[in-house]
N, C-alpha and C positions, 0 to 999 in steps of 0.2 A: 099908595102902592109904591112895591120895590122893585127897579128895573131889574129883570134878568141878566145877569153876565153871560158871557161865553166865551171860553178857549178858542184860539186859533189852530186849528187842525197844521196848519203848516210850521208856524214858528213854535208854538206854544204859549204863544203871549197872550194876557187878557185884553180882550174886545171891550172897551169900556163906554164908547159910543156904540146904540143901539143902530144907528143908521150906518154904521160902518161894519156891520154882522151880516155875512152872506151865508144863506145855508147851503153846504156843498154835496150833503149827501144823508141816508138816512142809515143807520147800524141796527140789525136786528138786534133783540135781546133773547136768551133762553129760555127765559121764563117771564118778561114783559115784553110791552111794546117794543122797546128799543128807543134810541135816542136820535137826534139831529146831530149831524156834523157841522161844523162852524169854521168860517175863517176870515179874516181880515177881505175888505173889499179888494185890496191890491195884491193879496195872496190866492185868491179865488183859482185862479188858473192856474196855480202851480199846486196845489193839493191832487195828489196821483190816488188812484185805487188802492184796495188794501191789497199787498201782494198775496196774503195768504189766500183770498178769495180768487184772485186772479188764477193762480198755480192750481187751484182746486178746479175752477170751471175747465182749464186747459187740460185738464187730467181726464175729466170727464168727455170733452169734447173730442178728443184723441181715442180714447174707448169707443166712444160711438161710431167714430169715424173708421174703426178696425172692425167693430163688428159686424158695420154694414157691407164694408168691403170683403167679408168672408163670404157670405151670405146667409148666415144665420139668420133666422126669423125671432125676434121677441117675445114671449108670452101673453 
């Protein structure tokens, strides 16, 4: 059986040792279930969230806060 190789999200290096691979996130796909994001054990704490996702979430939260502050009711 062949071992699955992973690429570190932080350094883009190949993770050759399976014991050194740490799952740090799961990214959803548009037409499939998505994939697991991996990092070297020593880099796992350095991996940051996807900046696009954080930006989109921030815009949604600001819009909700402004919507509630104006007293409008959602349908």
